C-alpha positions, -999 to +999 in steps of 0.1 A: +087-487+573+090-494+611+128-494+609+128-460+591+103-446+617+124-459+646+155-443+632+138-409+628+122-412+663+156-422+678+172-389+667+143-368+680+140-386+713+177-385+721+179-348+714+147-341+732+154-361+764+192-364+763+199-327+767+184-315+800+209-289+813+212-254+801+249-255+800+249-287+779+223-273+756+244-242+749+275-263+743+255-284+718+243-252+700+278-238+698+293-271+684+264-274+659+271-239+647+309-245+645+307-277+626+281-265+601+303-234+596+332-257+587+309-277+565+300-245+547+336-235+544+345-267+527+317-260+502+331-225+496+366-240+489+350-264+464+333-235+447+365-214+442+389-243+436+366-265+415+379-296+433+358-320+453+383-329+480+359-355+495+363-378+465+401-379+470+399-396+504+384-430+510+380-445+544+394-480+548+368-507+545+343-485+526+337-481+489+324-452+468+286-452+461+292-441+426+280-405+432+312-384+428+322-351+412+306-316+414+276-304+395+275-270+377+249-245+368+253-214+346+290-220+344+294-220+382+303-249+405+274-262+427+293-270+458+279-297+481+306-301+508+302-337+522+266-340+511+253-362+484+236-334+465+236-295+465+200-295+477+209-316+507+238-292+514+214-262+511+189-277+535+215-282+562+228-246+558+193-231+559+183-249+591+214-240+611+219-204+599+194-189+624+211-207+653+245-195+642+233-159+637+217-159+672+248-172+688+269-146+670+246-118+683+238-131+718+268-152+729+289-122+740+311-143+763+331-156+733+354-137+710+339-118+680+355-140+653+345-172+670+309-160+671+305-146+636+327-167+614+303-197+613+273-176+602+295-157+577+307-189+562+271-202+560+259-170+543+287-171+518+282-208+510+244-203+505+249-175+480+276-193+460+258-227+461+238-216+430+208-232+445+173-216+447+165-238+477+193-224+499+182-188+493+145-195+499+153-214+531+175-186+544+147-160+536+122-181+556+146-184+586+153-146+585+116-137+583+111-155+616+143-143+632+148-107+622+117-092+639+129-105+672+161-084+671+166-049+684+166-021+659+203-014+662+212-051+656+189-052+625+205-021+611+241-033+616+235-068+602+216-055+572+245-031+564+271-058+569+250-082+546+247-056+519+285-049+521+292-086+518+269-090+488+286-060+471+320-077+476+307-110+463+293-092+432+327-078+424+347-109+432+325-134+413+313-117+381+281-131+366+269-148+398+242-122+404+228-127+369+228-164+374+209-162+407+184-138+392+180-161+362+171-190+385+140-172+396+128-160+362+115-182+334+116-220+336+143-247+334+143-285+332+143-289+370+112-268+374+095-285+345+103-319+361+086-309+393+055-295+378+051-324+353+051-349+382+018-337+397-003-361+377+019-391+386+018-381+423-020-379+423-021-413+406+000-430+432-018-412+460-052-424+447-041-460+451-037-458+489-049-424+500-055-429+537-024-447+552-001-449+521+020-477+507+047-476+534+074-452+545+105-455+523+089-476+495+087-448+469+123-448+456+137-433+424+130-465+405+093-456+406+094-418+401+114-388+412+090-361+425+116-337+440+089-330+466+090-348+499+053-339+506+043-358+475+064-387+488+048-386+522+013-385+507+021-416+487+041-435+514+022-427+546-011-413+532-031-383+543-030-394+579+008-396+581+014-364+562-009-345+585+008-360+615+042-349+601+030-313+595+015-313+630+048-323+645+066-295+625+041-269+637+042-281+673+080-279+674+080-244+659+054-232+683+071-247+713+104-230+704+087-197+696+068-196+729+100-201+748+116-169+736+103-150+767+112-176+793+150-171+793+173-141+790+186-125+758+209-155+752+187-185+757+155-166+748+169-157+714+174-194+705+137-200+705+129-180+673+162-194+658+150-229+663+115-221+650+130-204+619+153-234+613+124-258+615+103-238+591+131-235+567+137-272+567+100-278+563+098-255+533+128-271+515+111-305+518+088-292+491+118-289+467+135-323+469+130-357+483+146-348+517+139-382+533+162-399+507+192-378+518+206-387+552+221-353+562+189-335+553+165-358+571+189-363+600+193-325+606+155-320+604+149-347+630+176-332+652+160-298+650+127-313+660+143-328+691+162-296+699+130-277+700+118-301+727+151-299+745+150-261+744+116-262+760+128-286+787+157-265+797+136-234+798+108-247+820+128-243+852+153-214+849+160-213+887+170-248+894+207-257+893+220-283+868+226-309+896+191-304+910+176-307+875+194-339+869+181-354+901+146-344+892+149-360+858+161-393+872+134-394+899+107-385+874+119-412+850+117-439+877+083-428+889+071-424+853+081-460+844+063-473+875+031-453+867+032-465+831+033-501+841+005-496+866-017-479+840-012-508+816-021-533+843-053-514+853-064-511+817-054-545+805-088-551+789-083-522+765-050-537+753-066-571+750-095-557+730-071-540+705-049-571+702-080-593+695-089-569+668-055-574+652-061-611+648-085-608+618-060-584+602-032-609+606-055-636+591-063-615+561-026-606+557-016-643+557-044-651+532-036-623+508-027-635+473+000-622+450-002-612+413+011-627+380+034-605+361+046-605+325+070-583+306+080-584+269+088-560+241+077-555+205+108-547+184+106-527+152+131-536+125+142-515+095+130-525+060+152-552+046+151-536+012+167-504+025+197-524+038+202-548+009+195-576+033+227-567+052+220-568+089+252-548+096+237-518+077+205-517+097+204-486+118+177-492+143+173-456+155+159-446+120+126-463+129+123-449+164+099-422+152+076-448+136+078-468+168+067-438+188+038-432+164+025-467+169+028-464+206+009-431+206-018-447+184-022-476+208-023-453+239-049-432+223-072-462+222-061-479+254-048-453+278-019-462+301-022-459+339-007-426+352+016-446+375+042-461+352+074-466+372+107-453+359+125-487+361+107-506+388+083-534+378+046-525+373+034-547+401+054-526+426+028-498+422+002-520+440-021-523+410-035-558+405-052-554+371-032-531+348-011-530+317+015-504+305+026-500+269+054-474+265+087-465+248+118-472+269+137-440+277+175-439+281+173-403+295+174-390+330+151-371+353+150-339+334+153-350+298+140-381+280+160-400+253+141-425+231+168-442+211+156-478+210+130-490+183+109-511+206+078-509+227+078-523+263+048-541+276+041-549+312+010-567+325-002-576+360-032-597+369-045-620+395-045-652+373-023-666+345-052-667+321-059-630+326-022-621+319-019-644+289-051-631+273-041-595+279-006-601+265-019-618+234-044-590+226-018-562+232+008-579+210-017-584+182-030-549+184+005-534+182+014-556+152-018-545+135-011-508+141+024-512+127+011-528+094-021-510+086-007-475+082+020-488+059-004-507+038-028-478+035+001-457+022+009-483-004+044-491+010+061-519-010+065-552+009+103-550+007+102-516+023+078-525+052+090-519+088+085-552+105+079-562+141+087-592+163+079-601+199+109-605+222+110-631+236+087-651+213+068-666+242+055-644+270+075-650+302+053-650+333+061-650+370+042-651+402+049-624+427+039-635+462+028-614+491+052-612+521+026-622+546+050-629+574+064-594+573+029-580+573+019-601+603+050-588+623+042-552+614+005-556+624+015-572+657+040-544+665+015-518+655-012-535+676+010-534+707+018-497+702-018-487+696-031-508+725-006-492+749-015-457+737-052-464+740-048-478+775-030-447+786-056-425+770-084-443+787-066-441+820-062-404+817-098-399+806-112-418+836-087-400+859-099-366+847-135-376+851-128-388+886-112-355+895-142-335+882-166-357+902-147-352+934-143-315+929-162-295+956-190-273+944-180-237+942-143-244+945-119-224+924-087-236+909-055-223+924 
């Protein structure tokens, strides 16, 4: 969790504090627009050629991650350029398009083609990506950006956009119908997202305040296709609200800076705000933090909003003068920071002392005992003439599913059954799950194995053994009773057996040392922040006490 947080903060802080000159900021914006334009062009080439050129080149020393090829939807290629997934590709395009458009309109010092080719490529790539998210993200960015343009610019760009869409309608027959079809009715991707609400609330209810840890909810537990669900589960309500506050703060800072500069620099404020809001919206449509380009671009945009505000604060100072001010303020700031910590050492000591009981509890935390086995269902020996080679297991899958449903009707499963991860990874200490294994994917299940999986977690071996014995006996009873009630011959009975014959049990310990290190690092950070807060609080109170009666602020 701390490593992930540090990596995200590193991108934000480098962008925020590393770009302090107006000239360097504009250079960065131009290069960002150019490279994303080329990124979009590669995706467009993939769409029209049907070839993923990225798979044909391998860097020395690196190996493929197993994710290759190009997806399709409605008979059209879903291009992804160098991204891992079309949704990640769409997120990058949507966040950068407002910047590229603003540079095309305002950066009149450059040639017309150099200014407008990147946004044109991004627009083209977004429409032929056959992805709802790309279009929704672009709409959000334009809603923020278009009202800031002059009327003549709006009219011209709308006409150009309509002309481009008309050409695309003729050149790519059927694309318009496919895009309209994505927004009407339902499909497996939409059903997968909506059906995950119950599982998300179940995971969230286990650790609602601070969550289970950033980056711990991977696809082996569940795929929500919604980063906000992931944040609620991983960092809890506190972390999710903090993330939303950071998004809103960055967007407001960028938006408020639109009047500080001229047409060029002032226009980049709404562009950054629109890009941030587009990225925030798309986080609701896929697990953005599991895709490096999407989360990296979002963090970069957050940092660029701060950098934009920094370069707009003083529009009269020269770049050399601004650099000298930054260096001087950094030196003075470090000295003041050290002095504040020394003066409020007792605040830091108090917080660190409070961390000692937490470390003690973490070291004393106990693990859980875990058992996993399966109840297999075998076809009747009479139907196969006692020939094992003639036994077709999938014929009894329906009966297996019926037994599992009967059991679940009496003993409901927990909502949070992982996809392939062990049950103890959910954080539950007293739970059992009885389910059919699925060989399908995210959008479609495939039950082709006549067996019922059983997973049990408990705090003692006796608890796990007792629960395993009762579950196995109940499943065997439910398999026999319905057949006997129907008068099925003994030679035609579907039989069961437990695999393995003895319940395997393992102890899963708690990683107390890692928890202690995390608590110590968190204690140092919180103690430092509180020390600075107390220092500023007392400083403000002191200023108010020494303020002369009747004096007015200048």
